[in-house]
Residue frames as qw, qx, qy, qz and C-alpha x, y, z in Angstrom:
[[0.261, -0.197, 0.413, -0.850, 91.34, 118.23, 125.93],
 [0.040, 0.243, 0.960, -0.132, 88.78, 115.89, 127.57],
 [0.263, -0.346, -0.422, -0.796, 85.13, 116.40, 126.81],
 [0.670, -0.592, -0.320, -0.313, 83.71, 115.20, 130.11],
 [0.146, 0.452, -0.663, 0.579, 84.79, 115.29, 133.72],
 [0.683, -0.477, -0.551, -0.043, 83.97, 113.47, 136.89],
 [0.260, 0.344, -0.413, 0.802, 85.32, 116.26, 139.05],
 [0.182, -0.407, -0.730, 0.518, 84.03, 117.09, 142.54],
 [0.033, 0.855, 0.508, 0.093, 81.16, 119.50, 142.98],
 [0.282, 0.611, -0.064, 0.737, 82.06, 123.19, 142.55],
 [0.487, -0.564, -0.468, 0.476, 82.84, 125.06, 145.72],
 [0.090, 0.925, 0.196, 0.313, 82.26, 128.73, 146.35],
 [0.620, -0.690, 0.024, 0.371, 85.19, 129.10, 148.72],
 [0.249, 0.918, -0.289, -0.106, 87.90, 131.54, 147.62],
 [0.896, 0.261, -0.227, 0.280, 91.07, 130.04, 146.27],
 [0.632, -0.699, 0.089, 0.324, 94.06, 130.16, 148.63],
 [0.066, 0.868, -0.402, -0.285, 97.35, 131.82, 147.65],
 [0.181, -0.463, 0.842, 0.210, 99.19, 128.53, 147.13],
 [0.646, 0.264, 0.696, -0.168, 96.29, 126.37, 145.91],
 [0.072, 0.282, -0.631, -0.719, 96.46, 125.59, 142.22],
 [0.613, 0.403, 0.579, -0.357, 93.25, 124.99, 140.25],
 [0.321, 0.137, 0.705, 0.618, 92.50, 124.19, 136.65],
 [0.308, 0.607, 0.217, -0.700, 90.61, 126.73, 134.59],
 [0.530, 0.452, 0.627, 0.349, 88.97, 126.35, 131.22],
 [0.053, -0.487, 0.098, 0.866, 89.69, 129.39, 129.07],
 [0.418, 0.577, 0.670, 0.207, 87.43, 130.66, 126.33],
 [0.162, 0.017, 0.224, 0.961, 87.13, 133.61, 123.92],
 [0.065, 0.759, 0.641, -0.091, 84.25, 136.06, 124.01],
 [0.146, 0.973, 0.178, 0.025, 84.18, 139.32, 122.08],
 [0.472, 0.727, -0.293, 0.403, 87.96, 139.54, 121.62],
 [0.298, -0.658, 0.547, -0.423, 88.75, 138.89, 125.32],
 [0.601, 0.078, -0.794, 0.047, 89.81, 135.71, 127.03],
 [0.625, -0.507, 0.186, -0.564, 87.98, 134.46, 130.10],
 [0.345, 0.189, -0.900, 0.187, 88.62, 131.62, 132.55],
 [0.720, -0.395, 0.049, -0.568, 86.25, 129.57, 134.72],
 [0.430, -0.410, 0.773, -0.223, 86.91, 126.87, 137.27],
 [0.392, 0.205, -0.812, -0.381, 87.15, 123.59, 135.41],
 [0.082, 0.118, 0.923, -0.357, 85.22, 121.82, 138.18],
 [0.453, 0.440, 0.332, -0.701, 82.08, 123.54, 136.81],
 [0.429, 0.418, -0.556, -0.576, 82.56, 121.99, 133.36],
 [0.824, 0.048, 0.504, -0.255, 80.50, 118.90, 132.59],
 [0.700, 0.188, 0.560, 0.401, 81.46, 118.63, 128.91],
 [0.050, 0.539, -0.281, -0.792, 82.38, 120.57, 125.80],
 [0.568, 0.439, 0.690, 0.093, 80.32, 120.33, 122.65],
 [0.111, 0.028, 0.419, 0.901, 80.36, 122.01, 119.24],
 [0.409, 0.255, 0.255, -0.838, 77.17, 124.03, 118.88],
 [0.582, 0.237, -0.495, -0.600, 76.17, 122.11, 115.73],
 [0.341, 0.067, -0.936, 0.057, 76.31, 118.78, 117.66],
 [0.184, 0.154, 0.694, -0.679, 73.52, 119.70, 120.09],
 [0.059, -0.519, -0.781, -0.343, 69.90, 118.83, 119.42],
 [0.042, -0.155, -0.272, 0.949, 68.38, 122.29, 119.85],
 [0.036, 0.692, 0.713, 0.107, 64.86, 123.71, 120.07],
 [0.111, 0.587, 0.121, 0.793, 63.83, 127.29, 119.52],
 [0.329, -0.552, -0.548, 0.536, 63.41, 129.68, 122.41],
 [0.132, 0.897, 0.349, 0.235, 61.96, 133.21, 122.52],
 [0.427, -0.830, 0.021, 0.359, 64.64, 134.94, 124.57],
 [0.405, 0.869, -0.281, 0.044, 67.41, 137.04, 123.11],
 [0.097, -0.663, 0.724, -0.164, 70.14, 135.73, 125.45],
 [0.638, -0.032, 0.756, -0.140, 68.55, 132.28, 126.03],
 [0.282, 0.426, -0.550, -0.661, 69.12, 131.30, 122.43],
 [0.697, 0.028, -0.601, -0.391, 67.67, 127.82, 122.62],
 [0.742, -0.369, 0.469, -0.305, 66.93, 124.81, 124.70],
 [0.486, 0.467, -0.722, -0.153, 69.02, 121.72, 124.04],
 [0.951, -0.253, 0.084, -0.157, 69.17, 118.04, 124.92],
 [0.351, 0.613, -0.691, 0.153, 72.51, 116.57, 125.92],
 [0.237, 0.124, -0.925, 0.269, 72.83, 113.07, 127.34],
 [0.316, -0.504, -0.797, -0.108, 69.09, 113.08, 128.03],
 [0.228, -0.560, -0.414, 0.681, 69.14, 116.34, 130.02],
 [0.205, 0.797, 0.394, 0.410, 67.08, 119.28, 128.80],
 [0.463, -0.501, -0.166, 0.712, 68.88, 122.55, 129.46],
 [0.241, 0.950, 0.116, -0.159, 68.84, 126.23, 128.49],
 [0.704, 0.169, 0.155, 0.672, 71.56, 127.46, 126.20],
 [0.098, -0.922, -0.109, 0.358, 72.75, 130.98, 126.99],
 [0.665, 0.545, 0.108, 0.500, 74.48, 132.79, 124.15],
 [0.498, -0.644, -0.103, 0.571, 77.14, 134.76, 125.99],
 [0.392, 0.131, 0.360, 0.836, 78.10, 136.52, 122.74],
 [0.137, -0.699, -0.440, -0.547, 74.77, 138.39, 122.95],
 [0.565, -0.744, -0.329, 0.141, 74.89, 138.85, 126.71],
 [0.574, -0.482, 0.053, 0.660, 78.33, 140.49, 126.56],
 [0.079, -0.403, 0.277, 0.869, 77.75, 142.74, 123.59],
 [0.623, 0.567, 0.290, -0.455, 75.31, 143.68, 120.86],
 [0.141, 0.481, -0.701, -0.507, 76.61, 141.65, 117.99],
 [0.856, 0.135, -0.149, -0.477, 74.81, 139.09, 115.84],
 [0.675, -0.340, 0.655, 0.000, 75.61, 135.49, 116.74],
 [0.669, 0.548, -0.420, -0.274, 77.36, 134.13, 113.70],
 [0.867, -0.297, 0.401, -0.014, 78.15, 130.46, 114.20],
 [0.484, 0.660, -0.564, -0.112, 81.32, 129.09, 112.76],
 [0.839, 0.044, -0.538, 0.072, 83.22, 125.81, 113.26],
 [0.346, 0.228, -0.598, 0.686, 84.88, 127.30, 116.38],
 [0.498, -0.431, 0.061, -0.750, 81.60, 128.09, 118.12],
 [0.389, 0.006, -0.889, 0.240, 81.62, 125.96, 121.24],
 [0.616, -0.583, -0.143, -0.510, 79.11, 125.22, 123.94],
 [0.169, 0.276, -0.800, 0.506, 80.41, 124.68, 127.45],
 [0.657, -0.480, -0.496, -0.304, 77.97, 122.49, 129.38],
 [0.002, 0.494, -0.513, 0.702, 78.13, 123.75, 132.94],
 [0.557, -0.431, -0.696, 0.136, 77.37, 122.01, 136.26],
 [0.085, -0.544, 0.186, -0.814, 76.10, 124.87, 138.39],
 [0.069, -0.049, 0.794, -0.602, 74.91, 124.71, 141.98],
 [0.510, 0.269, 0.425, -0.698, 71.28, 124.95, 140.85],
 [0.793, 0.499, 0.201, -0.285, 71.15, 123.46, 137.37],
 [0.598, -0.069, 0.559, 0.570, 72.91, 122.27, 134.25],
 [0.409, 0.847, 0.181, -0.288, 73.07, 124.73, 131.36],
 [0.729, 0.260, 0.277, 0.569, 74.99, 125.42, 128.18],
 [0.096, -0.853, 0.039, 0.511, 76.99, 128.57, 127.45],
 [0.721, 0.592, 0.201, 0.300, 77.79, 129.54, 123.84],
 [0.369, -0.741, 0.221, 0.516, 81.22, 131.11, 123.41],
 [0.457, 0.772, -0.340, -0.282, 83.40, 132.19, 120.47],
 [0.820, 0.290, -0.488, 0.077, 85.55, 129.15, 121.26],
 [0.798, -0.584, 0.105, 0.104, 87.32, 127.24, 123.97],
 [0.350, 0.833, -0.417, 0.096, 91.06, 128.01, 123.96],
 [0.395, 0.425, -0.730, 0.362, 92.86, 126.10, 126.67],
 [0.775, -0.568, -0.274, -0.027, 92.99, 124.38, 130.02],
 [0.309, 0.604, -0.434, 0.592, 95.40, 126.21, 132.38],
 [0.651, -0.466, -0.509, 0.317, 96.49, 125.89, 135.99],
 [0.043, 0.701, -0.120, 0.701, 96.49, 129.02, 138.14],
 [0.445, -0.255, -0.639, 0.573, 97.51, 129.54, 141.73],
 [0.163, -0.861, -0.457, 0.157, 95.59, 132.03, 143.89],
 [0.339, -0.642, 0.105, 0.680, 98.57, 134.44, 143.79],
 [0.285, 0.053, 0.605, 0.742, 98.29, 134.56, 139.96],
 [0.036, -0.701, -0.611, -0.366, 94.80, 136.08, 140.17],
 [0.236, -0.104, -0.244, 0.935, 94.96, 139.78, 141.00],
 [0.180, 0.717, 0.516, -0.433, 92.14, 142.27, 141.67],
 [0.440, 0.683, 0.365, 0.455, 91.16, 144.47, 138.78],
 [0.386, -0.146, -0.140, 0.900, 93.07, 147.72, 138.89],
 [0.075, 0.039, -0.040, -0.996, 91.29, 151.05, 139.40],
 [0.358, -0.437, -0.716, -0.411, 87.80, 149.60, 140.02],
 [0.296, -0.394, 0.299, -0.817, 85.74, 151.62, 142.54],
 [0.147, -0.011, 0.913, -0.380, 84.24, 149.55, 145.39],
 [0.571, 0.352, 0.324, -0.667, 80.67, 150.35, 144.32],
 [0.627, 0.467, -0.441, -0.440, 81.32, 149.03, 140.82],
 [0.190, 0.312, -0.927, 0.085, 83.05, 145.92, 142.15],
 [0.396, 0.097, 0.749, -0.523, 79.98, 144.98, 144.24],
 [0.671, 0.445, 0.066, -0.590, 77.82, 145.04, 141.09],
 [0.728, 0.470, -0.473, -0.160, 80.08, 142.58, 139.33],
 [0.577, -0.542, 0.573, -0.213, 80.83, 140.08, 142.10],
 [0.957, 0.198, 0.210, -0.011, 81.12, 137.37, 139.50],
 [0.573, 0.698, -0.322, 0.283, 84.48, 138.79, 138.37],
 [0.847, -0.466, -0.094, 0.237, 87.13, 137.19, 140.57],
 [0.344, -0.760, 0.307, 0.458, 90.13, 138.98, 139.13],
 [0.571, 0.739, -0.319, -0.163, 92.67, 139.10, 136.38],
 [0.878, -0.257, 0.354, 0.193, 94.74, 135.99, 135.92],
 [0.325, 0.818, -0.432, -0.194, 98.07, 136.07, 134.15],
 [0.810, -0.192, 0.531, 0.157, 99.88, 133.10, 132.67],
 [0.623, 0.099, 0.525, 0.571, 102.45, 133.00, 129.87],
 [0.073, -0.161, 0.182, 0.967, 101.91, 136.70, 129.03],
 [0.240, -0.448, -0.686, -0.521, 98.15, 136.09, 128.66],
 [0.225, -0.060, 0.435, -0.870, 95.62, 138.07, 130.68],
 [0.290, -0.318, -0.872, -0.231, 92.53, 136.11, 131.65],
 [0.428, -0.342, 0.130, -0.827, 89.33, 137.51, 133.12],
 [0.208, -0.050, -0.955, 0.204, 88.53, 134.96, 135.85],
 [0.523, -0.285, -0.123, -0.794, 84.83, 134.54, 136.52],
 [0.294, 0.038, 0.865, -0.405, 82.75, 132.73, 139.14],
 [0.217, -0.106, -0.728, -0.641, 80.38, 131.06, 136.69],
 [0.194, -0.499, -0.825, 0.183, 77.79, 130.22, 139.34],
 [0.058, -0.607, -0.297, 0.735, 77.43, 133.89, 140.22],
 [0.052, 0.244, -0.448, -0.859, 77.55, 135.02, 136.59],
 [0.256, -0.198, -0.816, -0.479, 74.70, 132.69, 135.57],
 [0.059, -0.416, -0.763, 0.491, 72.55, 133.46, 138.65],
 [0.069, -0.692, -0.478, -0.537, 69.26, 135.29, 138.24],
 [0.290, -0.172, -0.449, 0.828, 69.25, 138.38, 140.44],
 [0.017, -0.848, -0.522, 0.086, 66.68, 140.82, 141.69],
 [0.338, 0.169, 0.066, 0.924, 67.15, 144.37, 140.55],
 [0.155, 0.197, 0.291, -0.923, 65.35, 147.63, 141.36],
 [0.575, 0.107, -0.207, -0.785, 61.61, 147.33, 140.88],
 [0.726, -0.092, 0.600, -0.324, 61.58, 143.65, 141.71],
 [0.799, 0.511, -0.224, -0.225, 62.33, 142.54, 138.15],
 [0.802, -0.337, 0.434, 0.234, 64.77, 139.74, 137.59],
 [0.549, 0.769, -0.302, -0.131, 67.65, 139.66, 135.25],
 [0.929, 0.043, -0.119, 0.349, 70.65, 137.50, 134.49],
 [0.461, -0.741, 0.148, 0.465, 73.84, 138.78, 135.99]]
């Protein structure tokens, strides 16, 4: 699997039924997720990044990669209360977002897959109110008997206003 890409800028337009896109898949808390590969700048093992301490719980550190200083978000903490135990499979996906470059710590990158729009279905039995609160979930992809939670990584990593005017990560 390549470690860098020179792909076009990510686009927020929904994927058409017949259009096929590449998705990077990764593990997080026993589930498998997929994100549009056009948002991936490079893949790095966590131990290979020059990191500096940070005070946040989810923002686990600040790192330097190819001369760019970026926050590192530990998605293992963001998606569940479990201690981040690094092992040789702990990967950092360096993301090219619409507003910045940042790293995302996962349990491990698993694959690069191609999905057509028709292979991504809405989540079953999700009330409309709940779906609006998780607009970063695009649907459930299925390929080779694998179910993938397809995410819009730009929306997932966005800082949002919540009640009371406070901000939080999605």
